[in-house]
ChimeraX commands (.cxc) that place a marker at each C-alpha (Angstrom):
marker #1 position 2.63,16.57,8.30 radius 0.5
marker #1 position -0.75,14.81,8.15 radius 0.5
marker #1 position -1.12,11.64,6.12 radius 0.5
marker #1 position -4.15,10.21,4.34 radius 0.5
marker #1 position -4.37,6.72,2.87 radius 0.5
marker #1 position -6.06,5.97,-0.44 radius 0.5
marker #1 position -5.54,2.21,-0.82 radius 0.5
marker #1 position -8.97,1.57,-2.32 radius 0.5
marker #1 position -7.98,3.58,-5.37 radius 0.5
marker #1 position -5.84,0.64,-6.50 radius 0.5
marker #1 position -8.85,-1.67,-6.66 radius 0.5
marker #1 position -10.97,1.05,-8.21 radius 0.5
marker #1 position -8.55,1.80,-11.06 radius 0.5
marker #1 position -6.98,-1.70,-11.37 radius 0.5
marker #1 position -3.80,-0.29,-12.93 radius 0.5
marker #1 position -1.56,-2.34,-15.21 radius 0.5
marker #1 position 1.89,-2.59,-13.63 radius 0.5
marker #1 position 4.72,-3.40,-16.05 radius 0.5
marker #1 position 7.58,-5.26,-14.38 radius 0.5
marker #1 position 11.09,-5.87,-15.62 radius 0.5
marker #1 position 12.09,-7.77,-12.53 radius 0.5
marker #1 position 14.35,-10.52,-11.30 radius 0.5
marker #1 position 13.71,-14.18,-11.99 radius 0.5
marker #1 position 14.01,-15.21,-8.33 radius 0.5
marker #1 position 10.91,-13.32,-7.19 radius 0.5
marker #1 position 8.93,-12.72,-10.38 radius 0.5
marker #1 position 6.04,-14.97,-9.34 radius 0.5
marker #1 position 5.86,-13.39,-5.87 radius 0.5
marker #1 position 5.78,-9.90,-7.37 radius 0.5
marker #1 position 3.02,-10.87,-9.82 radius 0.5
marker #1 position 0.89,-12.37,-7.07 radius 0.5
marker #1 position 1.49,-9.43,-4.73 radius 0.5
marker #1 position 0.37,-7.06,-7.48 radius 0.5
marker #1 position -2.81,-9.09,-7.91 radius 0.5
marker #1 position -3.36,-9.11,-4.15 radius 0.5
marker #1 position -3.26,-5.31,-4.18 radius 0.5
marker #1 position -6.00,-5.23,-6.83 radius 0.5
marker #1 position -3.77,-4.28,-9.76 radius 0.5
marker #1 position -2.78,-6.27,-12.86 radius 0.5
marker #1 position 0.82,-7.41,-13.39 radius 0.5
marker #1 position 2.62,-7.84,-16.69 radius 0.5
marker #1 position 6.13,-9.29,-16.73 radius 0.5
marker #1 position 7.35,-8.37,-20.21 radius 0.5
marker #1 position 11.08,-7.89,-20.73 radius 0.5
marker #1 position 11.70,-8.71,-24.39 radius 0.5
marker #1 position 13.53,-5.87,-26.11 radius 0.5
marker #1 position 11.03,-6.00,-28.98 radius 0.5
marker #1 position 8.04,-5.16,-26.77 radius 0.5
marker #1 position 9.11,-3.24,-23.66 radius 0.5
marker #1 position 8.36,0.19,-25.15 radius 0.5
marker #1 position 4.98,-0.84,-26.50 radius 0.5
marker #1 position 4.03,-2.51,-23.23 radius 0.5
marker #1 position 5.03,0.37,-20.99 radius 0.5
marker #1 position 2.88,2.91,-22.84 radius 0.5
marker #1 position -0.13,0.71,-22.07 radius 0.5
marker #1 position 0.77,0.55,-18.38 radius 0.5
marker #1 position 0.13,2.86,-15.44 radius 0.5
marker #1 position 3.54,2.33,-13.82 radius 0.5
marker #1 position 6.87,0.60,-14.47 radius 0.5
marker #1 position 8.81,-1.44,-11.89 radius 0.5
marker #1 position 12.53,-2.03,-12.56 radius 0.5
marker #1 position 14.28,-4.57,-10.32 radius 0.5
marker #1 position 18.00,-5.39,-10.69 radius 0.5
marker #1 position 18.03,-8.71,-8.84 radius 0.5
marker #1 position 19.20,-10.89,-11.73 radius 0.5
marker #1 position 21.31,-8.83,-14.05 radius 0.5
marker #1 position 22.93,-8.76,-17.49 radius 0.5
marker #1 position 23.97,-6.01,-19.88 radius 0.5
marker #1 position 21.02,-6.72,-22.17 radius 0.5
marker #1 position 18.74,-6.64,-19.13 radius 0.5
marker #1 position 19.90,-3.12,-18.27 radius 0.5
marker #1 position 19.57,-2.06,-21.92 radius 0.5
marker #1 position 15.94,-3.19,-21.85 radius 0.5
marker #1 position 15.33,-1.39,-18.56 radius 0.5
marker #1 position 16.67,1.85,-19.99 radius 0.5
marker #1 position 14.62,1.44,-23.16 radius 0.5
marker #1 position 11.44,0.90,-21.13 radius 0.5
marker #1 position 12.33,3.65,-18.67 radius 0.5
marker #1 position 12.84,6.25,-21.38 radius 0.5
marker #1 position 9.53,5.32,-23.00 radius 0.5
marker #1 position 7.82,5.60,-19.59 radius 0.5
marker #1 position 9.34,9.03,-19.00 radius 0.5
marker #1 position 8.14,10.21,-22.41 radius 0.5
marker #1 position 4.61,9.01,-21.65 radius 0.5
marker #1 position 4.69,10.29,-18.04 radius 0.5
marker #1 position 4.34,6.76,-16.67 radius 0.5
marker #1 position 5.91,6.73,-13.17 radius 0.5
marker #1 position 8.92,4.45,-12.69 radius 0.5
marker #1 position 10.18,2.78,-9.49 radius 0.5
marker #1 position 13.69,1.34,-9.17 radius 0.5
marker #1 position 14.86,-1.46,-6.86 radius 0.5
marker #1 position 18.70,-1.43,-6.99 radius 0.5
marker #1 position 19.12,-4.93,-5.58 radius 0.5
marker #1 position 22.64,-5.60,-4.31 radius 0.5
marker #1 position 24.02,-2.47,-5.97 radius 0.5
marker #1 position 27.12,-2.45,-3.76 radius 0.5
marker #1 position 27.98,-6.10,-4.33 radius 0.5
marker #1 position 29.86,-5.76,-7.66 radius 0.5
marker #1 position 31.25,-3.09,-9.94 radius 0.5
marker #1 position 28.89,-4.25,-12.70 radius 0.5
marker #1 position 25.84,-3.60,-10.54 radius 0.5
marker #1 position 27.14,-0.20,-9.46 radius 0.5
marker #1 position 27.92,0.86,-13.02 radius 0.5
marker #1 position 24.50,-0.38,-14.16 radius 0.5
marker #1 position 22.76,1.79,-11.58 radius 0.5
marker #1 position 24.84,4.77,-12.66 radius 0.5
marker #1 position 23.58,4.22,-16.24 radius 0.5
marker #1 position 19.98,3.94,-15.08 radius 0.5
marker #1 position 20.14,7.08,-12.94 radius 0.5
marker #1 position 21.76,9.02,-15.77 radius 0.5
marker #1 position 19.20,8.04,-18.40 radius 0.5
marker #1 position 15.88,7.45,-16.58 radius 0.5
marker #1 position 13.87,9.66,-14.21 radius 0.5
marker #1 position 12.50,7.70,-11.24 radius 0.5
marker #1 position 9.48,8.57,-9.14 radius 0.5
marker #1 position 10.68,6.30,-6.31 radius 0.5
marker #1 position 13.91,4.44,-5.56 radius 0.5
marker #1 position 13.43,1.69,-2.95 radius 0.5
marker #1 position 16.19,-0.30,-1.30 radius 0.5
marker #1 position 17.61,-1.42,2.01 radius 0.5
marker #1 position 20.01,0.77,3.97 radius 0.5
marker #1 position 23.08,-0.86,2.46 radius 0.5
marker #1 position 21.86,-0.35,-1.11 radius 0.5
marker #1 position 20.80,3.24,-0.52 radius 0.5
marker #1 position 24.10,3.95,1.26 radius 0.5
marker #1 position 25.89,2.80,-1.89 radius 0.5
marker #1 position 23.81,5.18,-4.00 radius 0.5
marker #1 position 24.81,7.97,-1.61 radius 0.5
marker #1 position 28.48,7.34,-2.36 radius 0.5
marker #1 position 29.55,4.68,0.12 radius 0.5
marker #1 position 30.78,1.38,-1.39 radius 0.5
marker #1 position 30.81,-0.27,2.05 radius 0.5
marker #1 position 27.47,-1.96,1.49 radius 0.5
marker #1 position 27.27,-5.76,1.74 radius 0.5
marker #1 position 25.14,-6.74,-1.22 radius 0.5
marker #1 position 21.55,-7.21,-0.12 radius 0.5
marker #1 position 22.27,-6.96,3.62 radius 0.5
marker #1 position 20.79,-4.02,5.50 radius 0.5
marker #1 position 23.18,-3.50,8.43 radius 0.5
marker #1 position 24.43,-0.01,7.58 radius 0.5
marker #1 position 24.44,2.48,10.46 radius 0.5
marker #1 position 21.28,4.13,9.23 radius 0.5
marker #1 position 21.21,7.38,11.16 radius 0.5
marker #1 position 24.64,8.41,9.91 radius 0.5
marker #1 position 23.52,8.46,6.27 radius 0.5
marker #1 position 20.21,10.34,6.68 radius 0.5
marker #1 position 21.63,13.69,5.48 radius 0.5
marker #1 position 23.11,11.95,2.44 radius 0.5
marker #1 position 19.80,10.25,1.64 radius 0.5
marker #1 position 18.00,13.58,1.74 radius 0.5
marker #1 position 20.64,15.16,-0.52 radius 0.5
marker #1 position 20.34,12.27,-2.96 radius 0.5
marker #1 position 16.55,12.64,-3.09 radius 0.5
marker #1 position 16.90,16.34,-3.87 radius 0.5
marker #1 position 19.62,15.83,-6.45 radius 0.5
marker #1 position 17.66,13.16,-8.33 radius 0.5
marker #1 position 14.30,14.86,-7.73 radius 0.5
marker #1 position 12.91,11.56,-6.50 radius 0.5
marker #1 position 11.54,9.85,-3.42 radius 0.5
marker #1 position 13.96,7.56,-1.59 radius 0.5
marker #1 position 12.38,4.69,0.35 radius 0.5
marker #1 position 14.63,2.75,2.73 radius 0.5
marker #1 position 13.62,-0.60,4.22 radius 0.5
marker #1 position 14.82,-1.57,7.67 radius 0.5
marker #1 position 13.69,-2.24,11.22 radius 0.5
marker #1 position 12.20,1.24,10.83 radius 0.5
marker #1 position 11.34,2.13,7.25 radius 0.5
marker #1 position 12.22,5.64,6.08 radius 0.5
marker #1 position 10.85,7.69,3.18 radius 0.5
marker #1 position 11.95,11.16,2.04 radius 0.5
marker #1 position 11.74,13.47,-0.94 radius 0.5
marker #1 position 14.56,15.58,0.46 radius 0.5
marker #1 position 12.20,17.93,2.27 radius 0.5
marker #1 position 9.47,15.80,3.83 radius 0.5
marker #1 position 10.33,12.63,5.72 radius 0.5
marker #1 position 8.30,9.77,7.15 radius 0.5
marker #1 position 9.32,6.92,9.43 radius 0.5
marker #1 position 7.21,3.76,9.46 radius 0.5
marker #1 position 7.27,1.51,12.52 radius 0.5
marker #1 position 5.10,-1.38,11.30 radius 0.5
marker #1 position 6.52,-4.79,10.41 radius 0.5
marker #1 position 8.13,-7.90,11.85 radius 0.5
marker #1 position 11.62,-9.44,11.63 radius 0.5
marker #1 position 10.02,-12.40,9.85 radius 0.5
marker #1 position 9.71,-10.25,6.71 radius 0.5
marker #1 position 13.48,-10.36,6.34 radius 0.5
marker #1 position 13.47,-14.17,6.52 radius 0.5
marker #1 position 11.30,-14.68,3.44 radius 0.5
marker #1 position 12.90,-14.24,0.03 radius 0.5
marker #1 position 11.43,-11.42,-2.01 radius 0.5
marker #1 position 9.59,-9.27,0.52 radius 0.5
marker #1 position 11.66,-6.27,-0.54 radius 0.5
marker #1 position 10.88,-6.94,-4.19 radius 0.5
marker #1 position 7.21,-7.35,-3.30 radius 0.5
marker #1 position 7.27,-4.01,-1.46 radius 0.5
marker #1 position 8.62,-2.40,-4.63 radius 0.5
marker #1 position 5.72,-3.90,-6.58 radius 0.5
marker #1 position 3.26,-2.48,-4.04 radius 0.5
marker #1 position 4.82,0.95,-4.53 radius 0.5
marker #1 position 4.30,0.43,-8.28 radius 0.5
marker #1 position 0.64,-0.38,-7.63 radius 0.5
marker #1 position 0.18,2.81,-5.61 radius 0.5
marker #1 position 1.93,4.91,-8.27 radius 0.5
marker #1 position -0.18,3.28,-10.97 radius 0.5
marker #1 position -3.33,4.22,-9.08 radius 0.5
marker #1 position -2.27,7.87,-9.18 radius 0.5
marker #1 position -0.97,8.30,-5.65 radius 0.5
marker #1 position 1.78,10.88,-5.26 radius 0.5
marker #1 position 5.27,9.37,-5.03 radius 0.5
marker #1 position 5.92,9.91,-1.32 radius 0.5
marker #1 position 2.41,8.73,-0.44 radius 0.5
marker #1 position 2.91,5.65,-2.62 radius 0.5
marker #1 position 6.07,4.64,-0.77 radius 0.5
marker #1 position 4.63,5.28,2.70 radius 0.5
marker #1 position 1.36,3.50,1.91 radius 0.5
marker #1 position 3.23,0.48,0.54 radius 0.5
marker #1 position 5.52,0.22,3.56 radius 0.5
marker #1 position 2.64,0.49,6.03 radius 0.5
marker #1 position 0.59,-2.07,4.09 radius 0.5
marker #1 position 3.39,-4.64,3.89 radius 0.5
marker #1 position 4.33,-4.01,7.52 radius 0.5
marker #1 position 0.76,-4.53,8.73 radius 0.5
marker #1 position 0.41,-7.59,6.52 radius 0.5
marker #1 position 3.55,-9.03,8.09 radius 0.5
marker #1 position 2.28,-8.38,11.60 radius 0.5
marker #1 position -1.03,-10.09,10.84 radius 0.5
marker #1 position 0.68,-13.01,9.12 radius 0.5
marker #1 position 2.93,-13.52,12.14 radius 0.5
marker #1 position -0.09,-13.67,14.46 radius 0.5
marker #1 position -2.03,-16.01,12.17 radius 0.5
marker #1 position 0.75,-18.54,11.58 radius 0.5
marker #1 position 0.96,-19.47,15.27 radius 0.5
marker #1 position 3.62,-22.13,15.72 radius 0.5
marker #1 position 3.84,-22.88,11.99 radius 0.5
marker #1 position 6.86,-21.98,9.86 radius 0.5
marker #1 position 7.89,-19.46,7.24 radius 0.5
marker #1 position 5.88,-21.09,4.45 radius 0.5
marker #1 position 2.69,-20.48,6.39 radius 0.5
marker #1 position 3.81,-16.92,7.16 radius 0.5
marker #1 position 4.36,-16.29,3.46 radius 0.5
marker #1 position 0.86,-17.55,2.64 radius 0.5
marker #1 position -0.78,-15.32,5.25 radius 0.5
marker #1 position 1.29,-12.36,4.08 radius 0.5
marker #1 position -0.32,-12.57,0.66 radius 0.5
marker #1 position -3.76,-13.17,2.20 radius 0.5
marker #1 position -3.51,-10.08,4.38 radius 0.5
marker #1 position -2.50,-7.77,1.52 radius 0.5
marker #1 position -5.53,-9.01,-0.42 radius 0.5
marker #1 position -7.70,-7.84,2.50 radius 0.5
marker #1 position -5.96,-4.50,3.05 radius 0.5
marker #1 position -8.13,-1.36,3.30 radius 0.5
marker #1 position -7.94,2.30,4.30 radius 0.5
marker #1 position -9.49,1.67,7.71 radius 0.5
marker #1 position -6.86,-0.91,8.65 radius 0.5
marker #1 position -4.05,1.35,7.45 radius 0.5
marker #1 position -5.39,4.38,9.33 radius 0.5
marker #1 position -6.10,2.47,12.55 radius 0.5
marker #1 position -2.91,0.44,12.88 radius 0.5
marker #1 position -0.37,2.30,10.77 radius 0.5
marker #1 position 2.47,3.59,12.93 radius 0.5
marker #1 position 4.14,6.52,11.22 radius 0.5
marker #1 position 6.00,9.67,12.14 radius 0.5
marker #1 position 5.49,12.16,9.31 radius 0.5
marker #1 position 7.38,15.47,9.27 radius 0.5
marker link #1:1,2 radius 0.2
marker link #1:2,3 radius 0.2
marker link #1:3,4 radius 0.2
marker link #1:4,5 radius 0.2
marker link #1:5,6 radius 0.2
marker link #1:6,7 radius 0.2
marker link #1:7,8 radius 0.2
marker link #1:8,9 radius 0.2
marker link #1:9,10 radius 0.2
marker link #1:10,11 radius 0.2
marker link #1:11,12 radius 0.2
marker link #1:12,13 radius 0.2
marker link #1:13,14 radius 0.2
marker link #1:14,15 radius 0.2
marker link #1:15,16 radius 0.2
marker link #1:16,17 radius 0.2
marker link #1:17,18 radius 0.2
marker link #1:18,19 radius 0.2
marker link #1:19,20 radius 0.2
marker link #1:20,21 radius 0.2
marker link #1:21,22 radius 0.2
marker link #1:22,23 radius 0.2
marker link #1:23,24 radius 0.2
marker link #1:24,25 radius 0.2
marker link #1:25,26 radius 0.2
marker link #1:26,27 radius 0.2
marker link #1:27,28 radius 0.2
marker link #1:28,29 radius 0.2
marker link #1:29,30 radius 0.2
marker link #1:30,31 radius 0.2
marker link #1:31,32 radius 0.2
marker link #1:32,33 radius 0.2
marker link #1:33,34 radius 0.2
marker link #1:34,35 radius 0.2
marker link #1:35,36 radius 0.2
marker link #1:36,37 radius 0.2
marker link #1:37,38 radius 0.2
marker link #1:38,39 radius 0.2
marker link #1:39,40 radius 0.2
marker link #1:40,41 radius 0.2
marker link #1:41,42 radius 0.2
marker link #1:42,43 radius 0.2
marker link #1:43,44 radius 0.2
marker link #1:44,45 radius 0.2
marker link #1:45,46 radius 0.2
marker link #1:46,47 radius 0.2
marker link #1:47,48 radius 0.2
marker link #1:48,49 radius 0.2
marker link #1:49,50 radius 0.2
marker link #1:50,51 radius 0.2
marker link #1:51,52 radius 0.2
marker link #1:52,53 radius 0.2
marker link #1:53,54 radius 0.2
marker link #1:54,55 radius 0.2
marker link #1:55,56 radius 0.2
marker link #1:56,57 radius 0.2
marker link #1:57,58 radius 0.2
marker link #1:58,59 radius 0.2
marker link #1:59,60 radius 0.2
marker link #1:60,61 radius 0.2
marker link #1:61,62 radius 0.2
marker link #1:62,63 radius 0.2
marker link #1:63,64 radius 0.2
marker link #1:64,65 radius 0.2
marker link #1:65,66 radius 0.2
marker link #1:66,67 radius 0.2
marker link #1:67,68 radius 0.2
marker link #1:68,69 radius 0.2
marker link #1:69,70 radius 0.2
marker link #1:70,71 radius 0.2
marker link #1:71,72 radius 0.2
marker link #1:72,73 radius 0.2
marker link #1:73,74 radius 0.2
marker link #1:74,75 radius 0.2
marker link #1:75,76 radius 0.2
marker link #1:76,77 radius 0.2
marker link #1:77,78 radius 0.2
marker link #1:78,79 radius 0.2
marker link #1:79,80 radius 0.2
marker link #1:80,81 radius 0.2
marker link #1:81,82 radius 0.2
marker link #1:82,83 radius 0.2
marker link #1:83,84 radius 0.2
marker link #1:84,85 radius 0.2
marker link #1:85,86 radius 0.2
marker link #1:86,87 radius 0.2
marker link #1:87,88 radius 0.2
marker link #1:88,89 radius 0.2
marker link #1:89,90 radius 0.2
marker link #1:90,91 radius 0.2
marker link #1:91,92 radius 0.2
marker link #1:92,93 radius 0.2
marker link #1:93,94 radius 0.2
marker link #1:94,95 radius 0.2
marker link #1:95,96 radius 0.2
marker link #1:96,97 radius 0.2
marker link #1:97,98 radius 0.2
marker link #1:98,99 radius 0.2
marker link #1:99,100 radius 0.2
marker link #1:100,101 radius 0.2
marker link #1:101,102 radius 0.2
marker link #1:102,103 radius 0.2
marker link #1:103,104 radius 0.2
marker link #1:104,105 radius 0.2
marker link #1:105,106 radius 0.2
marker link #1:106,107 radius 0.2
marker link #1:107,108 radius 0.2
marker link #1:108,109 radius 0.2
marker link #1:109,110 radius 0.2
marker link #1:110,111 radius 0.2
marker link #1:111,112 radius 0.2
marker link #1:112,113 radius 0.2
marker link #1:113,114 radius 0.2
marker link #1:114,115 radius 0.2
marker link #1:115,116 radius 0.2
marker link #1:116,117 radius 0.2
marker link #1:117,118 radius 0.2
marker link #1:118,119 radius 0.2
marker link #1:119,120 radius 0.2
marker link #1:120,121 radius 0.2
marker link #1:121,122 radius 0.2
marker link #1:122,123 radius 0.2
marker link #1:123,124 radius 0.2
marker link #1:124,125 radius 0.2
marker link #1:125,126 radius 0.2
marker link #1:126,127 radius 0.2
marker link #1:127,128 radius 0.2
marker link #1:128,129 radius 0.2
marker link #1:129,130 radius 0.2
marker link #1:130,131 radius 0.2
marker link #1:131,132 radius 0.2
marker link #1:132,133 radius 0.2
marker link #1:133,134 radius 0.2
marker link #1:134,135 radius 0.2
marker link #1:135,136 radius 0.2
marker link #1:136,137 radius 0.2
marker link #1:137,138 radius 0.2
marker link #1:138,139 radius 0.2
marker link #1:139,140 radius 0.2
marker link #1:140,141 radius 0.2
marker link #1:141,142 radius 0.2
marker link #1:142,143 radius 0.2
marker link #1:143,144 radius 0.2
marker link #1:144,145 radius 0.2
marker link #1:145,146 radius 0.2
marker link #1:146,147 radius 0.2
marker link #1:147,148 radius 0.2
marker link #1:148,149 radius 0.2
marker link #1:149,150 radius 0.2
marker link #1:150,151 radius 0.2
marker link #1:151,152 radius 0.2
marker link #1:152,153 radius 0.2
marker link #1:153,154 radius 0.2
marker link #1:154,155 radius 0.2
marker link #1:155,156 radius 0.2
marker link #1:156,157 radius 0.2
marker link #1:157,158 radius 0.2
marker link #1:158,159 radius 0.2
marker link #1:159,160 radius 0.2
marker link #1:160,161 radius 0.2
marker link #1:161,162 radius 0.2
marker link #1:162,163 radius 0.2
marker link #1:163,164 radius 0.2
marker link #1:164,165 radius 0.2
marker link #1:165,166 radius 0.2
marker link #1:166,167 radius 0.2
marker link #1:167,168 radius 0.2
marker link #1:168,169 radius 0.2
marker link #1:169,170 radius 0.2
marker link #1:170,171 radius 0.2
marker link #1:171,172 radius 0.2
marker link #1:172,173 radius 0.2
marker link #1:173,174 radius 0.2
marker link #1:174,175 radius 0.2
marker link #1:175,176 radius 0.2
marker link #1:176,177 radius 0.2
marker link #1:177,178 radius 0.2
marker link #1:178,179 radius 0.2
marker link #1:179,180 radius 0.2
marker link #1:180,181 radius 0.2
marker link #1:181,182 radius 0.2
marker link #1:182,183 radius 0.2
marker link #1:183,184 radius 0.2
marker link #1:184,185 radius 0.2
marker link #1:185,186 radius 0.2
marker link #1:186,187 radius 0.2
marker link #1:187,188 radius 0.2
marker link #1:188,189 radius 0.2
marker link #1:189,190 radius 0.2
marker link #1:190,191 radius 0.2
marker link #1:191,192 radius 0.2
marker link #1:192,193 radius 0.2
marker link #1:193,194 radius 0.2
marker link #1:194,195 radius 0.2
marker link #1:195,196 radius 0.2
marker link #1:196,197 radius 0.2
marker link #1:197,198 radius 0.2
marker link #1:198,199 radius 0.2
marker link #1:199,200 radius 0.2
marker link #1:200,201 radius 0.2
marker link #1:201,202 radius 0.2
marker link #1:202,203 radius 0.2
marker link #1:203,204 radius 0.2
marker link #1:204,205 radius 0.2
marker link #1:205,206 radius 0.2
marker link #1:206,207 radius 0.2
marker link #1:207,208 radius 0.2
marker link #1:208,209 radius 0.2
marker link #1:209,210 radius 0.2
marker link #1:210,211 radius 0.2
marker link #1:211,212 radius 0.2
marker link #1:212,213 radius 0.2
marker link #1:213,214 radius 0.2
marker link #1:214,215 radius 0.2
marker link #1:215,216 radius 0.2
marker link #1:216,217 radius 0.2
marker link #1:217,218 radius 0.2
marker link #1:218,219 radius 0.2
marker link #1:219,220 radius 0.2
marker link #1:220,221 radius 0.2
marker link #1:221,222 radius 0.2
marker link #1:222,223 radius 0.2
marker link #1:223,224 radius 0.2
marker link #1:224,225 radius 0.2
marker link #1:225,226 radius 0.2
marker link #1:226,227 radius 0.2
marker link #1:227,228 radius 0.2
marker link #1:228,229 radius 0.2
marker link #1:229,230 radius 0.2
marker link #1:230,231 radius 0.2
marker link #1:231,232 radius 0.2
marker link #1:232,233 radius 0.2
marker link #1:233,234 radius 0.2
marker link #1:234,235 radius 0.2
marker link #1:235,236 radius 0.2
marker link #1:236,237 radius 0.2
marker link #1:237,238 radius 0.2
marker link #1:238,239 radius 0.2
marker link #1:239,240 radius 0.2
marker link #1:240,241 radius 0.2
marker link #1:241,242 radius 0.2
marker link #1:242,243 radius 0.2
marker link #1:243,244 radius 0.2
marker link #1:244,245 radius 0.2
marker link #1:245,246 radius 0.2
marker link #1:246,247 radius 0.2
marker link #1:247,248 radius 0.2
marker link #1:248,249 radius 0.2
marker link #1:249,250 radius 0.2
marker link #1:250,251 radius 0.2
marker link #1:251,252 radius 0.2
marker link #1:252,253 radius 0.2
marker link #1:253,254 radius 0.2
marker link #1:254,255 radius 0.2
marker link #1:255,256 radius 0.2
marker link #1:256,257 radius 0.2
marker link #1:257,258 radius 0.2
marker link #1:258,259 radius 0.2
marker link #1:259,260 radius 0.2
marker link #1:260,261 radius 0.2
marker link #1:261,262 radius 0.2
marker link #1:262,263 radius 0.2
marker link #1:263,264 radius 0.2
view
């Protein structure tokens, strides 16, 4: 399967990306969205989520900091997005950590149609039926759950994007492995959440769901590699700064030249 990048479309369209996201990484996600060339809005009041989402080009739902009212607002926004054909991406943060998180995801999947679901291997394993996941850790034996991931993608008619040492994206038929990145990405809080926002930017620019997930993973992976080189002997704070800088300079040529993918 050939793959073509269309990153510049984000800056051309400058889509509005509506986030209902977690309070730990909300600022990072807003700045990452801006770095992509899109516009973030972080509106989660029950009184405005429906009105805001119909003005947006995509909706990002992130379960990092959770409450019942938070899920109610997500579902309200998600249903409005579905009605208006606004693509929705879900980040089921720590879904295997507690029964409340698992039950909340079950509600979301039952009531909202998602274009992309992005999580680490542990989180996606939980969605596939295994409760052995360890919160936000990603140490699941990945290869053993690939058939289940593909079945889940088919059943939900969605794209599943799995973060790990090798990122994996499938719609149940097509599959892509992405080999870009650095272990430093896992040492900075919020890089998974930021990746979900980048997927939202790609969806908002009109990229097809699988292409959105692959493009986002390659972009964040390349940005991490560049940030690692640029920081030299400095620490994680400097890495984080260069990560944002590199996404702001991302382009199709860089993605095509240095993206390492296996698309089937």
